[in-house]
C-alpha positions as CSV (number, residue, x, y, z in Angstrom):
1,X,-58.1,0.6,-23.5
2,X,-58.7,-3.0,-22.5
3,X,-55.9,-5.4,-23.2
4,X,-55.3,-9.1,-22.4
5,X,-52.2,-8.9,-20.2
6,X,-51.3,-5.7,-18.4
7,X,-48.1,-4.5,-20.1
8,X,-47.1,-1.7,-17.7
9,X,-43.8,0.0,-18.5
10,X,-42.2,0.7,-15.1
11,X,-39.0,2.5,-16.3
12,X,-37.6,3.9,-19.6
13,X,-35.8,6.8,-21.1
14,X,-37.4,9.3,-23.4
15,X,-35.2,8.4,-26.4
16,X,-36.1,5.9,-29.0
17,X,-39.4,4.5,-30.3
18,X,-42.5,4.8,-28.3
19,X,-44.8,1.8,-27.9
20,X,-47.7,1.6,-30.2
21,X,-51.0,1.2,-28.3
22,X,-53.6,-1.2,-29.3
23,X,-57.2,-2.2,-28.4
24,X,-57.8,-5.9,-28.0
25,X,-60.4,-8.0,-26.2
26,X,-59.1,-9.3,-22.9
27,X,-59.4,-9.3,-19.1
28,X,-56.6,-7.0,-18.1
29,X,-56.0,-3.3,-18.4
30,X,-53.1,-1.5,-20.2
31,X,-52.0,2.1,-20.0
32,X,-52.2,2.8,-23.7
33,X,-55.1,4.7,-25.2
34,X,-55.2,4.7,-29.1
35,X,-55.5,1.7,-31.4
36,X,-53.6,-0.2,-34.0
37,X,-54.4,-3.3,-35.9
38,X,-52.5,-6.5,-36.9
39,X,-52.2,-6.9,-40.7
40,X,-54.1,-9.7,-42.4
41,X,-52.4,-13.1,-42.3
42,X,-52.7,-13.1,-46.1
43,X,-49.6,-10.9,-46.2
44,X,-47.4,-13.4,-44.4
45,X,-46.0,-15.0,-47.6
46,X,-42.3,-15.5,-48.3
47,X,-40.8,-12.1,-49.3
48,X,-37.7,-11.0,-51.2
49,X,-34.9,-9.6,-49.1
50,X,-34.5,-5.9,-48.9
51,X,-31.7,-4.6,-51.1
52,X,-30.0,-2.7,-48.3
53,X,-30.0,-5.6,-45.9
54,X,-32.4,-7.2,-43.5
55,X,-33.2,-7.0,-39.8
56,X,-32.3,-10.4,-38.4
57,X,-34.3,-11.4,-35.3
58,X,-33.0,-14.4,-33.4
59,X,-35.3,-16.2,-31.0
60,X,-33.6,-18.2,-28.2
61,X,-35.7,-20.6,-26.0
62,X,-35.1,-21.5,-22.4
63,X,-34.0,-24.5,-20.5
64,X,-35.0,-27.8,-22.3
65,X,-37.1,-25.8,-24.7
66,X,-37.0,-26.1,-28.5
67,X,-37.2,-24.0,-31.6
68,X,-41.0,-24.3,-31.7
69,X,-41.4,-22.3,-28.5
70,X,-41.3,-19.0,-30.3
71,X,-43.1,-20.1,-33.4
72,X,-46.3,-18.3,-32.6
73,X,-44.6,-15.0,-31.8
74,X,-42.4,-15.3,-34.9
75,X,-45.5,-15.9,-37.1
76,X,-47.3,-12.9,-35.8
77,X,-44.3,-10.7,-36.2
78,X,-43.8,-11.9,-39.8
79,X,-47.4,-10.7,-40.5
80,X,-47.1,-7.4,-38.6
81,X,-43.6,-6.2,-39.7
82,X,-43.0,-4.5,-43.1
83,X,-42.8,-6.9,-46.0
84,X,-39.4,-8.2,-46.9
85,X,-37.3,-6.4,-44.3
86,X,-36.8,-9.1,-41.7
87,X,-35.3,-12.5,-41.4
88,X,-36.0,-14.8,-38.5
89,X,-33.9,-17.5,-36.8
90,X,-35.5,-19.9,-34.4
91,X,-32.5,-21.2,-32.4
92,X,-32.1,-25.0,-32.3
93,X,-28.5,-25.4,-31.3
94,X,-29.3,-25.4,-27.6
95,X,-31.4,-28.5,-27.9
96,X,-28.4,-30.8,-28.5
97,X,-26.8,-30.5,-25.0
98,X,-29.4,-28.9,-22.7
99,X,-27.3,-29.5,-19.5
100,X,-24.1,-27.9,-20.7
101,X,-22.7,-24.6,-19.4
102,X,-24.0,-21.2,-20.3
103,X,-20.7,-20.3,-22.0
104,X,-20.9,-23.5,-24.2
105,X,-24.4,-22.7,-25.2
106,X,-23.4,-19.2,-26.0
107,X,-20.7,-20.4,-28.3
108,X,-23.1,-22.8,-30.1
109,X,-25.6,-20.0,-30.5
110,X,-23.0,-17.7,-32.0
111,X,-21.9,-20.4,-34.5
112,X,-25.5,-21.0,-35.4
113,X,-26.1,-17.4,-36.2
114,X,-23.0,-17.1,-38.3
115,X,-23.9,-20.3,-40.2
116,X,-27.5,-19.1,-40.8
117,X,-26.3,-15.7,-42.2
118,X,-23.9,-17.5,-44.5
119,X,-26.4,-20.2,-45.6
120,X,-29.1,-17.6,-46.4
121,X,-26.5,-15.1,-47.9
122,X,-27.8,-12.3,-45.8
123,X,-26.6,-8.8,-45.5
124,X,-27.5,-7.9,-41.9
125,X,-28.6,-4.3,-41.4
126,X,-29.8,-4.8,-37.8
127,X,-29.5,-7.7,-35.4
128,X,-32.0,-8.2,-32.5
129,X,-32.6,-11.0,-30.0
130,X,-35.7,-12.3,-28.2
131,X,-34.9,-14.6,-25.3
132,X,-37.1,-16.5,-22.9
133,X,-35.9,-17.5,-19.4
134,X,-32.4,-19.0,-19.6
135,X,-32.2,-18.2,-23.3
136,X,-31.9,-14.5,-22.5
137,X,-28.7,-15.2,-20.5
138,X,-27.4,-17.4,-23.3
139,X,-27.7,-14.5,-25.7
140,X,-25.5,-12.4,-23.4
141,X,-22.9,-15.2,-23.4
142,X,-23.1,-15.5,-27.2
143,X,-22.3,-11.8,-27.7
144,X,-18.9,-12.4,-26.1
145,X,-18.0,-14.8,-28.8
146,X,-15.4,-13.5,-31.4
147,X,-17.7,-14.9,-34.1
148,X,-20.2,-12.1,-33.4
149,X,-17.6,-9.3,-33.2
150,X,-18.4,-8.1,-36.8
151,X,-22.1,-7.8,-35.9
152,X,-21.8,-5.8,-32.6
153,X,-22.1,-2.6,-34.6
154,X,-25.6,-3.5,-35.9
155,X,-27.1,-4.7,-32.6
156,X,-30.6,-3.1,-32.3
157,X,-33.1,-4.6,-29.8
158,X,-32.8,-7.0,-26.9
159,X,-36.0,-8.5,-25.6
160,X,-36.0,-10.6,-22.4
161,X,-39.0,-12.6,-21.3
162,X,-38.5,-13.5,-17.6
163,X,-34.7,-13.9,-18.0
164,X,-32.8,-14.8,-14.8
165,X,-30.1,-12.1,-15.4
166,X,-29.2,-12.0,-11.7
167,X,-29.4,-15.7,-11.2
168,X,-31.8,-18.0,-9.4
169,X,-31.5,-17.5,-5.7
170,X,-34.4,-19.6,-4.6
171,X,-38.0,-20.2,-5.6
172,X,-41.2,-19.4,-3.6
173,X,-42.3,-22.9,-4.6
174,X,-40.8,-25.8,-2.7
175,X,-41.5,-28.1,-5.7
176,X,-39.6,-25.8,-8.1
177,X,-36.7,-25.4,-5.6
178,X,-36.5,-29.2,-5.2
179,X,-36.4,-29.7,-8.9
180,X,-33.6,-27.1,-9.3
181,X,-31.6,-29.0,-6.7
182,X,-32.1,-32.3,-8.5
183,X,-31.0,-30.8,-11.8
184,X,-28.0,-29.2,-10.2
185,X,-26.9,-32.0,-7.9
186,X,-28.1,-35.2,-9.5
187,X,-28.3,-34.3,-13.2
188,X,-25.1,-32.2,-12.9
189,X,-26.7,-29.5,-15.1
190,X,-23.9,-27.0,-15.4
191,X,-26.2,-24.2,-16.6
192,X,-28.5,-24.6,-13.6
193,X,-25.5,-24.7,-11.2
194,X,-24.3,-21.4,-12.8
195,X,-27.7,-19.8,-12.5
196,X,-27.8,-20.8,-8.9
197,X,-24.6,-18.8,-8.4
198,X,-22.4,-21.8,-7.6
199,X,-19.6,-20.3,-9.6
200,X,-18.7,-16.7,-10.6
201,X,-19.7,-17.0,-14.3
202,X,-22.7,-14.7,-14.0
203,X,-20.7,-12.1,-12.1
204,X,-17.9,-12.2,-14.7
205,X,-20.5,-12.0,-17.5
206,X,-22.0,-8.9,-16.0
207,X,-18.6,-7.3,-15.9
208,X,-17.9,-8.1,-19.6
209,X,-21.5,-7.7,-20.8
210,X,-22.4,-6.2,-24.1
211,X,-26.0,-5.3,-23.4
212,X,-24.9,-1.7,-23.6
213,X,-24.3,-2.1,-27.4
214,X,-28.1,-2.4,-28.0
215,X,-30.2,0.6,-28.8
216,X,-33.2,-0.7,-26.9
217,X,-33.5,-3.2,-24.1
218,X,-36.9,-4.6,-23.1
219,X,-37.1,-6.5,-19.8
220,X,-40.4,-8.4,-19.2
221,X,-41.2,-10.0,-15.9
222,X,-44.2,-11.4,-14.0
223,X,-44.6,-11.1,-10.2
224,X,-46.5,-14.4,-10.1
225,X,-43.7,-16.3,-11.9
226,X,-42.2,-18.6,-9.2
227,X,-39.3,-19.7,-11.5
228,X,-37.6,-16.3,-11.9
229,X,-37.7,-13.5,-9.4
230,X,-38.9,-10.1,-10.6
231,X,-35.7,-8.5,-9.4
232,X,-33.6,-10.9,-11.5
233,X,-35.8,-10.6,-14.6
234,X,-35.9,-6.8,-14.4
235,X,-32.2,-6.4,-13.4
236,X,-32.9,-4.6,-10.1
237,X,-31.4,-5.2,-6.7
238,X,-33.8,-7.3,-4.6
239,X,-34.0,-4.6,-2.0
240,X,-35.6,-2.3,-4.6
241,X,-38.4,-4.8,-5.4
242,X,-41.2,-5.1,-2.9
243,X,-43.0,-8.3,-2.0
244,X,-40.1,-10.7,-2.9
245,X,-40.2,-13.9,-0.9
246,X,-37.6,-16.6,-1.4
247,X,-36.6,-19.9,0.2
248,X,-34.0,-19.6,2.9
249,X,-30.4,-20.3,1.9
250,X,-27.3,-21.0,4.0
251,X,-25.3,-18.9,1.7
252,X,-27.9,-16.1,1.4
253,X,-25.5,-13.4,2.6
254,X,-22.8,-14.2,0.1
255,X,-25.4,-14.6,-2.7
256,X,-27.1,-11.3,-1.8
257,X,-23.8,-9.5,-2.1
258,X,-23.1,-11.2,-5.4
259,X,-26.5,-10.3,-6.8
260,X,-26.1,-6.7,-5.7
261,X,-22.8,-6.5,-7.4
262,X,-24.2,-8.0,-10.6
263,X,-27.1,-5.6,-10.5
264,X,-24.7,-2.6,-10.2
265,X,-22.5,-3.9,-13.1
266,X,-25.5,-4.5,-15.4
267,X,-27.2,-1.3,-14.7
268,X,-24.0,0.6,-15.4
269,X,-23.8,-1.1,-18.8
270,X,-27.5,-0.2,-19.4
271,X,-26.7,3.5,-18.9
272,X,-25.3,3.6,-22.5
273,X,-28.6,2.1,-24.0
274,X,-30.8,4.7,-25.6
275,X,-34.0,3.1,-24.3
276,X,-34.4,0.7,-21.4
277,X,-38.0,-0.4,-20.6
278,X,-39.0,-2.7,-17.8
279,X,-42.4,-4.2,-18.3
280,X,-44.5,-5.8,-15.5
281,X,-46.9,-8.3,-17.0
282,X,-50.0,-9.4,-15.1
283,X,-51.7,-12.4,-16.8
284,X,-55.4,-12.8,-16.1
285,X,-57.2,-15.8,-14.6
286,X,-57.7,-17.2,-18.0
287,X,-54.0,-18.0,-18.2
288,X,-53.9,-20.2,-15.1
289,X,-57.3,-21.6,-15.7
290,X,-56.6,-22.6,-19.3
291,X,-57.5,-26.2,-20.1
292,X,-54.1,-26.5,-21.7
293,X,-52.5,-25.8,-18.4
294,X,-52.0,-28.8,-16.1
295,X,-52.7,-28.7,-12.4
296,X,-49.0,-29.2,-11.7
297,X,-48.1,-26.2,-13.8
298,X,-50.6,-24.1,-12.0
299,X,-49.4,-25.3,-8.6
300,X,-45.7,-24.7,-9.3
301,X,-46.3,-21.4,-11.1
302,X,-44.9,-22.7,-14.4
303,X,-48.0,-21.5,-16.2
304,X,-47.0,-17.9,-15.6
305,X,-43.4,-18.5,-16.7
306,X,-44.3,-20.0,-20.1
307,X,-47.3,-17.7,-20.7
308,X,-44.9,-15.3,-22.4
309,X,-44.6,-18.0,-25.2
310,X,-48.1,-19.4,-25.5
311,X,-50.6,-16.8,-24.3
312,X,-52.1,-15.4,-27.5
313,X,-53.4,-12.3,-25.8
314,X,-49.9,-11.4,-24.6
315,X,-48.4,-12.1,-28.0
316,X,-50.9,-9.9,-29.8
317,X,-50.3,-7.1,-27.2
318,X,-46.5,-7.4,-27.5
319,X,-46.6,-7.3,-31.3
320,X,-48.9,-4.2,-31.4
321,X,-47.1,-2.3,-28.6
322,X,-43.5,-3.2,-29.2
323,X,-43.3,-4.9,-32.6
324,X,-41.9,-2.0,-34.5
325,X,-38.8,-2.1,-32.3
326,X,-38.0,-5.2,-34.3
327,X,-38.7,-3.7,-37.7
């Protein structure tokens, strides 16, 4: 079947829900073979809550993003998923202090979720998260908050779009690496400093991580993404991922040891997950050549990093292949 982005599962267990294949117009090939269609947008009206509770899906944007980043994906899921069984929260608490630490962001996210459930008077049957870039790491921090303790038993699906779970060790783009340095050193962005492994927060997070409480974990990554390495987004030791090239670092030996330790800790946690799927996404030429993509975005590789949010072909493919994991 021909699909827009190549969604190629590279690893997964046999348990759990199998992806639903789909046939869509697009430039890249997918491994699925049968077809499924997206429901008509006419069905995406406000719906009554299910009597036995709802499946709450929380969308968390990345660094200096906003709640609108996931609006397109949320809208298509609202159309695709069974009527009245889901509630959606587009996170906005991270917009208030974008340079704060990951732990502070996690606390604000946890409070926002609790406040949303109370305001909407929801009975949560399942709780799932969709995070892009740094947002996926913030979700892991939020799950350590005592506020979410009562919800740990209903955790269902965790979706990570290019999340730097093993940190940012260095970009293949000198422009991106320079920007990271400015944010870390000049802007004093605590979250960027932590992602660059300047303190042990990420390592400690891996040791206390609650990813193992989910039933399904989906890790999406793109080899052409110059912001987040494939090894970090797919939670694999860099030595297991071919073709990785990164900028030299004076502390590379220390950081490599720390990354390997984090990978071991996280993969140990993932052993208790029913289904772990690592998905390599290959966006076609249309993504980088889009008129909406600036020359600077194409030069730095940002176009591939944000394509998870704004590439319609990818979003349709994701909804058809993996949408029922959020139902």
